[in-house]
C-alpha positions as a LaTeX table, in Angstrom:
\begin{tabular}{lrrr}
\hline
Residue & $x$ (\AA) & $y$ (\AA) & $z$ (\AA) \\
\hline
Met1 & 61.98 & $-135.25$ & $-46.07$ \\
Lys2 & 61.89 & $-131.95$ & $-47.92$ \\
Val3 & 61.74 & $-128.81$ & $-45.79$ \\
Val4 & 60.38 & $-125.67$ & $-47.41$ \\
Tyr5 & 60.90 & $-122.26$ & $-45.91$ \\
Thr6 & 58.67 & $-119.46$ & $-47.08$ \\
Val7 & 59.54 & $-115.84$ & $-46.36$ \\
Pro8 & 56.42 & $-113.93$ & $-45.37$ \\
Thr9 & 55.87 & $-110.80$ & $-47.45$ \\
Thr10 & 54.82 & $-108.67$ & $-44.49$ \\
Gly11 & 57.67 & $-109.59$ & $-42.14$ \\
Ser12 & 56.91 & $-108.07$ & $-38.74$ \\
Gln13 & 54.75 & $-105.27$ & $-40.11$ \\
Trp14 & 51.55 & $-106.87$ & $-38.80$ \\
Ile15 & 52.80 & $-106.62$ & $-35.21$ \\
Tyr16 & 53.22 & $-102.85$ & $-35.43$ \\
Glu17 & 49.80 & $-102.53$ & $-37.05$ \\
Gln18 & 48.18 & $-104.50$ & $-34.20$ \\
Leu19 & 49.90 & $-102.39$ & $-31.53$ \\
Ala20 & 49.39 & $-99.01$ & $-33.24$ \\
Gly21 & 47.70 & $-96.49$ & $-30.97$ \\
Lys22 & 47.88 & $-98.84$ & $-27.97$ \\
Tyr23 & 51.58 & $-98.72$ & $-27.08$ \\
Arg24 & 54.64 & $-96.61$ & $-27.74$ \\
Met25 & 56.87 & $-98.48$ & $-30.18$ \\
Leu26 & 60.46 & $-98.09$ & $-31.29$ \\
His27 & 61.67 & $-99.69$ & $-34.50$ \\
Tyr28 & 65.31 & $-99.06$ & $-35.23$ \\
Ser29 & 67.98 & $-100.46$ & $-37.48$ \\
Gly30 & 71.43 & $-99.75$ & $-38.74$ \\
Asp31 & 71.49 & $-97.83$ & $-42.01$ \\
Ala32 & 74.05 & $-100.35$ & $-43.35$ \\
Asp33 & 71.90 & $-103.37$ & $-42.44$ \\
Gly34 & 71.68 & $-105.79$ & $-45.36$ \\
Ala35 & 69.31 & $-108.19$ & $-43.56$ \\
Val36 & 66.61 & $-105.65$ & $-42.65$ \\
Pro37 & 67.33 & $-102.65$ & $-44.87$ \\
Thr38 & 66.19 & $-99.18$ & $-43.86$ \\
Leu39 & 64.61 & $-98.65$ & $-47.28$ \\
Gly40 & 62.38 & $-101.69$ & $-46.79$ \\
Thr41 & 61.12 & $-100.31$ & $-43.49$ \\
Gln42 & 60.52 & $-96.90$ & $-45.03$ \\
Asn43 & 58.58 & $-98.54$ & $-47.85$ \\
Trp44 & 56.19 & $-100.37$ & $-45.53$ \\
Leu45 & 55.77 & $-97.28$ & $-43.35$ \\
Ala46 & 54.70 & $-95.41$ & $-46.49$ \\
Thr47 & 51.82 & $-97.90$ & $-46.90$ \\
Thr48 & 50.37 & $-97.23$ & $-43.45$ \\
Pro49 & 47.66 & $-94.64$ & $-42.80$ \\
Trp50 & 49.77 & $-93.13$ & $-40.01$ \\
Asn51 & 50.56 & $-89.43$ & $-40.03$ \\
Ile52 & 54.05 & $-88.14$ & $-39.41$ \\
Thr53 & 54.18 & $-86.06$ & $-36.23$ \\
Glu54 & 57.93 & $-85.45$ & $-36.31$ \\
Thr55 & 59.58 & $-85.35$ & $-39.72$ \\
Trp56 & 62.74 & $-87.22$ & $-40.70$ \\
Arg57 & 65.64 & $-85.56$ & $-38.96$ \\
Pro58 & 69.13 & $-86.34$ & $-37.71$ \\
Tyr59 & 70.03 & $-86.85$ & $-34.08$ \\
Phe60 & 73.52 & $-86.18$ & $-32.78$ \\
Val61 & 75.90 & $-87.97$ & $-30.43$ \\
Asp62 & 79.10 & $-86.17$ & $-29.42$ \\
Gly63 & 78.58 & $-83.60$ & $-32.17$ \\
Gln64 & 78.30 & $-86.22$ & $-34.94$ \\
Val65 & 75.23 & $-87.58$ & $-36.74$ \\
Gly66 & 74.18 & $-90.66$ & $-34.78$ \\
Gly67 & 71.33 & $-91.50$ & $-37.12$ \\
Tyr68 & 67.92 & $-90.30$ & $-38.19$ \\
Leu69 & 64.41 & $-90.62$ & $-36.83$ \\
Glu70 & 60.79 & $-90.03$ & $-37.67$ \\
Val71 & 57.75 & $-90.22$ & $-35.38$ \\
Tyr72 & 54.21 & $-91.29$ & $-36.31$ \\
Asp73 & 50.82 & $-90.68$ & $-34.69$ \\
Ser74 & 50.45 & $-94.44$ & $-34.21$ \\
Gly75 & 52.98 & $-94.28$ & $-31.37$ \\
Leu76 & 55.83 & $-95.56$ & $-33.54$ \\
Thr77 & 59.26 & $-93.97$ & $-33.58$ \\
Phe78 & 61.39 & $-95.18$ & $-36.47$ \\
Gly79 & 65.10 & $-94.60$ & $-35.99$ \\
Thr80 & 68.30 & $-95.47$ & $-37.78$ \\
Val81 & 71.82 & $-95.76$ & $-36.44$ \\
His82 & 74.33 & $-94.31$ & $-38.86$ \\
Gly83 & 77.08 & $-96.66$ & $-40.01$ \\
Ala84 & 75.70 & $-99.73$ & $-38.24$ \\
Gly85 & 74.82 & $-103.13$ & $-39.65$ \\
His86 & 72.28 & $-105.68$ & $-38.41$ \\
Met87 & 73.85 & $-105.94$ & $-34.95$ \\
Thr88 & 73.43 & $-102.23$ & $-34.34$ \\
Pro89 & 74.50 & $-102.02$ & $-30.67$ \\
Gln90 & 77.63 & $-104.03$ & $-31.48$ \\
Tyr91 & 78.65 & $-101.73$ & $-34.34$ \\
Arg92 & 77.65 & $-98.39$ & $-32.81$ \\
Pro93 & 77.08 & $-98.77$ & $-29.05$ \\
Ala94 & 77.05 & $-95.06$ & $-28.12$ \\
Glu95 & 74.62 & $-94.13$ & $-30.89$ \\
Ser96 & 72.37 & $-97.12$ & $-30.13$ \\
Tyr97 & 72.37 & $-96.32$ & $-26.41$ \\
His98 & 71.51 & $-92.67$ & $-27.11$ \\
Leu99 & 68.56 & $-93.60$ & $-29.34$ \\
Ile100 & 67.14 & $-96.41$ & $-27.21$ \\
Phe101 & 67.53 & $-94.94$ & $-23.73$ \\
Asn102 & 66.30 & $-91.47$ & $-24.63$ \\
Trp103 & 63.27 & $-93.11$ & $-26.24$ \\
Ile104 & 62.67 & $-95.24$ & $-23.11$ \\
Lys105 & 63.04 & $-92.22$ & $-20.80$ \\
Gln106 & 60.84 & $-90.14$ & $-23.13$ \\
Thr107 & 63.46 & $-87.44$ & $-23.36$ \\
Pro108 & 64.37 & $-85.69$ & $-26.63$ \\
Ile109 & 66.50 & $-87.80$ & $-28.92$ \\
\hline
\end{tabular}
């Protein structure tokens, strides 16, 4: 039996498009993630009709850059965690916690 695996070209992009404007969404990744690279996410975000409501900027944890984020009118916040790979909370727990929990609590990141 031959098993064929096909990688979908849209990945999880369709999910965000379906939820846009209905729910708040957080998409984050480590900026050193080789499995789901930041550049790939930025490329698909550039294809959406969503407007940027908060431009790409750093956020800080203990006086150091924790990562970067950008917010869209679709309800999506896209964040990165500086120096983290695919298992972001494992690599950078403090920075991941800061990003995720401030987003959940709707307090400034």
